[in-house]
C-alpha positions in Angstrom: 14.2 45.4 32.8 13.2 42.3 34.8 12.0 39.1 33.1 8.4 39.8 34.2 8.3 43.6 33.6 4.7 44.6 32.8 3.2 41.3 34.0 0.6 40.9 36.7 1.0 37.9 39.0 -1.6 36.7 41.5 -0.2 34.5 44.2 -2.4 32.6 46.7 -1.2 31.6 50.2 1.2 34.6 49.8 1.7 35.4 53.4 4.1 32.7 54.4 6.2 29.8 53.0 6.3 29.0 49.3 3.8 31.7 48.4 5.7 34.5 50.2 9.1 33.5 48.7 7.5 33.1 45.2 5.9 36.6 45.5 9.3 38.1 46.4 11.0 36.6 43.4 8.3 37.4 41.0 8.3 41.0 42.2 12.1 41.2 41.9 11.7 40.3 38.2 9.4 43.3 37.7 5.9 41.7 38.1 3.1 43.5 39.9 2.2 41.0 42.5 -1.2 40.5 43.9 -0.8 38.9 47.3 -3.8 36.8 48.4 -4.5 35.0 51.7 -6.8 35.1 54.7 -4.7 37.1 57.1 -4.5 40.7 55.9 -1.8 41.8 58.3 0.5 39.1 57.1 -0.1 40.0 53.5 0.7 43.6 54.3 4.0 42.6 55.9 5.0 40.8 52.7 3.9 43.8 50.6 6.1 46.1 52.7 9.1 43.9 52.0 8.4 44.0 48.3 7.9 47.8 48.3 11.1 48.3 50.3 12.9 46.5 47.5 11.3 48.9 44.9 8.8 46.3 43.8 5.0 46.6 43.4 2.6 44.6 45.5 -1.1 44.7 46.2 -3.0 42.7 48.9 -6.4 41.3 49.3 -7.8 39.0 51.9 -9.9 36.3 50.2 -11.5 32.9 50.9 -10.4 31.3 47.7 -12.8 28.4 48.0 -15.7 30.9 47.8 -16.8 31.5 44.1 -18.2 35.0 44.7 -15.0 36.1 46.5 -12.8 34.7 43.8 -14.7 36.5 41.1 -14.5 39.7 43.0 -10.8 39.2 43.6 -10.0 38.7 39.9 -12.1 41.7 38.8 -10.5 43.9 41.5 -7.0 42.8 40.4 -7.9 43.6 36.8 -9.1 47.0 37.7 -6.1 48.0 39.9 -3.2 46.1 38.2 -4.4 44.8 34.9 -5.5 41.3 33.8 -3.7 38.4 35.5 -0.9 37.1 33.4 0.5 34.6 35.9 -1.6 32.7 38.4 0.3 30.9 41.2 -2.0 28.4 43.0 0.0 27.9 46.1 -2.5 28.0 49.0 -2.9 24.7 50.7 -4.3 23.1 53.9 -3.8 19.7 55.4 -6.4 18.4 57.8 -5.7 17.3 61.3 -7.4 13.9 61.0 -5.3 11.9 58.5 -6.8 8.4 58.6 -9.8 8.0 56.3 -11.4 5.9 59.1 -11.9 8.9 61.3 -12.0 12.0 59.1 -15.4 13.9 59.1 -17.2 15.0 56.0 -16.8 18.6 57.1 -13.0 18.3 57.4 -12.8 16.4 54.1 -14.7 19.1 52.3 -12.6 21.9 53.9 -9.4 20.3 52.6 -10.8 19.8 49.2 -12.1 23.3 49.1 -8.7 25.0 49.6 -6.5 22.5 47.7 -8.7 21.6 44.8 -11.9 23.7 44.4 -10.1 26.9 44.8 -7.7 26.0 42.0 -10.7 25.4 39.7 -12.4 28.7 40.7 -9.3 30.8 40.3 -8.4 29.2 37.0 -11.9 29.6 35.6 -11.8 33.3 36.7 -8.5 34.2 35.0 -8.8 32.1 31.8 -11.1 34.5 29.8 -8.5 37.3 30.0 -5.6 35.0 29.3 -7.3 33.7 26.2 -8.3 37.2 25.1 -4.7 38.4 25.4 -3.1 35.5 23.7 -1.7 33.5 26.6 -0.8 33.2 30.3 0.8 31.0 32.9 -0.8 29.0 35.6 1.5 27.3 38.1 0.0 25.1 40.8 1.9 23.8 43.7 0.6 20.2 44.3 2.6 17.7 46.4 4.4 14.4 46.1 1.4 13.2 48.2 -0.4 13.2 44.9 1.7 10.3 43.7 2.9 8.8 47.0 -0.1 9.2 49.3 0.2 8.1 52.9 -0.7 9.1 56.5 1.8 12.0 56.6 -0.4 14.2 54.4 -3.6 12.2 55.0 -6.4 10.9 52.9 -8.1 14.2 51.9 -4.8 16.1 51.2 -3.4 13.3 49.0 -6.7 13.0 47.1 -6.9 16.8 46.6 -3.3 17.1 45.4 -3.8 14.3 43.0 -6.9 16.1 41.7 -5.0 19.3 41.0 -2.3 17.4 39.3 -4.9 15.9 37.0 -6.5 19.3 36.5 -3.3 20.9 35.5 -2.7 18.2 32.9 -6.2 18.8 31.6 -5.4 22.5 31.3 -2.2 21.8 29.4 -3.8 19.3 27.0 -6.8 21.6 26.4 -5.3 25.1 26.2 -1.6 24.7 25.2 -2.4 25.8 21.6 -4.0 28.9 23.0 -0.6 29.7 24.6 -1.8 28.9 28.1 1.1 27.3 30.0 -0.1 25.0 32.8 2.6 23.7 35.2 2.3 21.4 38.2 5.0 21.4 40.8 5.2 18.5 43.2 7.3 19.2 46.2 8.3 16.6 48.8 8.4 17.7 52.5 8.8 21.5 52.6 9.8 23.4 55.8 6.7 25.6 56.0 4.3 26.4 58.8 2.1 23.5 57.7 4.6 21.3 59.5 3.4 22.7 62.8 0.1 20.9 62.2 1.6 17.5 61.8 0.6 14.8 64.3 4.3 14.6 65.2 5.8 18.0 64.3 9.4 17.4 63.0 12.4 18.8 64.9 14.3 21.9 63.7 17.2 19.6 62.6 14.8 17.5 60.5 13.2 20.6 59.0 16.6 22.0 58.0 17.1 18.9 55.7 13.8 19.4 54.0 13.1 21.3 50.8 13.0 25.0 51.8 10.3 27.4 50.6 12.8 29.4 48.6 13.8 26.3 46.7 10.2 25.8 45.4 9.9 29.5 44.8 12.9 29.4 42.4 11.0 26.7 40.4 7.9 28.9 40.3 9.9 31.7 39.0 11.5 29.5 36.3 8.1 28.3 35.1 6.7 31.8 35.0 9.7 33.5 33.4 10.7 31.1 30.6 9.9 32.3 27.1 6.2 31.8 26.2 7.2 29.2 23.7 8.3 26.9 26.5 6.4 25.2 29.2 7.5 23.1 32.2 4.6 20.6 32.3 5.5 19.0 35.7 8.3 19.3 38.1 9.2 17.2 41.2 11.3 18.7 44.0 12.2 16.5 46.8 14.7 16.5 49.7 18.0 14.8 48.8 18.0 13.1 52.2 15.3 10.4 52.6 14.2 10.4 56.3 12.5 7.6 58.3 8.9 8.6 58.7 7.6 5.4 60.1 7.1 6.8 63.6 5.3 9.8 62.2 3.0 7.7 60.1 2.1 5.5 63.1 1.3 8.5 65.2 -0.8 9.9 62.4 -2.8 6.7 62.1 -4.6 7.3 65.4 -5.3 11.0 65.3 -9.1 11.5 65.6 -9.8 7.8 66.5 -12.5 7.2 69.1 -11.1 6.7 72.5 -12.4 3.2 72.9 -10.8 2.1 69.6 -7.5 3.8 70.4 -7.4 2.3 73.9 -7.8 -1.2 72.5 -5.8 -0.9 69.3 -3.2 1.9 69.3 0.4 1.2 70.5 
């Protein structure tokens, strides 16, 4: 018997990176894992890996910043796998324009939608069943950008990740006596595909020294599999090696700047 036998776990951003590795570990401990993301074929590939290891996985492509799609997702998961016992809010998106001077309202709203609004929508959707069944676990992957914001993650990303950190503390303070466990994980730089979107994508050697997706996934599993009497309120996971990011930050400063401003000001 695995630690999560009989549990249903819904994981967002489950196609790659932290979400994929978390789904694999949760399934290995016996959970029925609902894999959520935008690219169905990627989700299907992860589901195949889980099934090959004798686990149980279901997939559903969903825009999690859309309230109607989230409600349909949670109802569908309940019908095919049972009420969600474990929600892993992992999906995240960093914008391309990182300096608040240049970011458009549309890009700001898009980053907020995936990183903050989606967490609220998913939490609101699963809470009634968790409360009715006497408890549940909600793990949200935030970022160290929530407490150390800079131009690496950008204005919108840092603000959104600070928002979900605050929201998870709110959930903990409000529902802990209903046996709802709310955990916020704050990773430093993680070697995930999001690094490809950086203004100055790091080298393979630099990525190898970062936190790896499986490192964070082990923390997700810990938070989800501890006895219900115990909650990890917040957990910081950072690379041991502190790298020099000054050049990356300077590059990020000018992404999206008007050409005339950049020509006259940028190095």
